[in-house]
C-alpha positions as CSV (number, residue, x, y, z in Angstrom):
1,M,102.9,90.7,80.2
2,M,103.9,87.3,81.6
3,N,107.4,87.5,80.0
4,D,108.0,90.8,81.9
5,R,107.0,89.1,85.2
6,Q,109.3,86.1,84.9
7,G,112.2,86.3,87.4
8,K,110.6,89.1,89.4
9,T,109.7,87.1,92.4
10,D,110.4,89.9,94.8
11,I,107.4,91.9,93.6
12,A,104.6,91.8,96.2
13,L,102.2,94.0,94.2
14,R,102.2,95.0,90.6
15,A,99.7,97.3,88.9
16,D,99.9,97.5,85.1
17,K,98.0,100.3,83.4
18,L,95.0,100.2,85.8
19,A,92.2,102.6,84.9
20,L,88.9,103.4,86.4
21,R,86.2,105.9,85.4
22,L,83.6,106.9,88.0
23,G,80.7,108.4,86.1
24,S,82.1,111.3,84.1
25,V,85.4,111.4,86.1
26,Q,88.5,109.4,85.0
27,A,89.5,108.6,88.6
28,V,92.6,106.5,87.7
29,T,94.5,106.6,84.4
30,D,97.2,104.1,83.5
31,L,98.4,103.4,87.1
32,S,101.5,101.2,86.8
33,L,103.8,100.4,89.8
34,D,105.8,97.6,91.4
35,I,106.0,97.3,95.2
36,R,108.7,94.9,96.3
37,Q,108.5,92.5,99.3
38,G,109.2,94.4,102.6
39,E,109.2,97.8,100.8
40,F,107.4,100.8,102.5
41,F,105.3,102.6,99.9
42,A,103.3,105.8,100.0
43,I,100.9,107.4,97.6
44,L,101.0,111.2,97.7
45,G,99.1,113.8,95.7
46,P,96.5,116.5,95.9
47,S,92.9,116.0,96.7
48,G,91.0,114.3,93.8
49,S,94.2,112.9,92.2
50,G,93.0,109.2,92.6
51,K,94.9,108.1,95.7
52,T,92.0,106.6,97.6
53,T,90.5,105.1,94.4
54,S,93.9,103.5,93.6
55,L,93.8,101.9,97.1
56,R,90.2,100.8,96.6
57,L,91.3,99.1,93.3
58,I,94.1,97.3,95.2
59,A,91.7,96.2,98.0
60,G,89.1,95.0,95.5
61,L,86.5,97.5,96.5
62,E,86.4,98.7,92.9
63,K,86.9,96.8,89.7
64,P,89.2,98.4,87.1
65,D,87.9,99.2,83.6
66,S,91.2,98.1,82.2
67,G,94.7,97.0,83.3
68,E,95.9,94.2,85.5
69,L,96.7,93.8,89.2
70,Y,99.0,91.1,90.6
71,F,99.8,90.0,94.2
72,G,103.1,88.3,93.7
73,Q,102.7,86.1,90.6
74,D,98.9,85.8,91.0
75,L,96.6,87.8,88.8
76,I,93.9,89.2,91.0
77,S,92.2,91.7,88.8
78,S,91.9,92.2,85.0
79,S,89.2,92.5,82.4
80,T,88.5,88.7,82.8
81,T,89.6,88.0,86.4
82,F,88.4,89.5,89.7
83,I,89.3,88.1,93.1
84,A,86.8,89.3,95.7
85,P,88.0,91.7,98.4
86,Q,87.5,89.2,101.3
87,E,89.8,86.8,99.5
88,R,92.7,89.3,99.0
89,K,93.6,89.7,102.7
90,V,94.2,93.4,102.3
91,G,93.3,95.9,105.1
92,M,92.3,99.5,104.5
93,V,91.6,102.3,106.9
94,F,89.3,104.9,105.4
95,Q,90.2,108.5,105.7
96,D,86.8,110.0,106.7
97,Y,85.3,109.4,110.1
98,A,86.6,105.8,110.3
99,L,89.1,106.5,113.1
100,F,88.2,106.1,116.7
101,P,88.9,109.6,118.2
102,H,89.6,108.1,121.7
103,M,92.4,105.9,120.3
104,T,96.0,106.8,119.2
105,V,97.1,106.3,115.6
106,L,98.8,103.0,116.7
107,E,95.7,101.8,118.5
108,N,93.5,102.6,115.4
109,I,95.8,100.6,113.1
110,A,96.2,97.7,115.5
111,Y,92.4,97.5,115.9
112,G,92.0,97.2,112.1
113,V,94.5,94.3,112.0
114,G,93.2,92.5,115.0
115,G,95.2,94.3,117.6
116,T,92.5,93.7,120.2
117,R,94.1,90.3,120.6
118,I,97.4,91.7,121.8
119,D,98.4,90.9,125.4
120,P,97.2,93.9,127.4
121,T,100.5,94.1,129.4
122,A,102.6,94.1,126.2
123,W,100.2,96.7,124.7
124,A,100.6,99.0,127.8
125,K,104.4,98.8,127.6
126,K,104.4,99.6,123.9
127,R,102.0,102.6,124.4
128,K,104.1,104.0,127.3
129,A,107.3,103.7,125.1
130,N,105.5,105.5,122.3
131,Q,104.4,108.3,124.6
132,R,108.0,108.7,125.8
133,L,109.3,108.9,122.3
134,L,106.7,111.6,121.5
135,L,107.6,113.5,124.6
136,A,111.3,113.3,123.8
137,S,110.8,114.5,120.3
138,T,109.2,117.7,121.5
139,W,112.4,118.6,123.3
140,I,114.7,118.0,120.3
């Protein structure tokens, strides 16, 4: 595997044949992907297809049964290596009942990444601009 990784310094995250069984369910099977630095990436699929479990593997909340996971050139998870979640510096917003209903989507995300330290005046301007964009989009 190391030969394949040489010269690919723009890879921020690489999963190579990750697999995880939860009880009798094969939750993730041979997940392989490369996410490049600065790339936006989405995991889409029907309920029960392994999206959340894949994210839990990346965050370190689950340990894979097989495969390897890299952050850049660093191996963070394999059959012999496992970097703890708190050492990975990965944030995750859970899908069920983890959002604050009194906050906007932006506020929920900002809260999770330390957005409470944002200057209140700057935050108010950003929120007002987002509200204007939302209002404008309803007229298009």
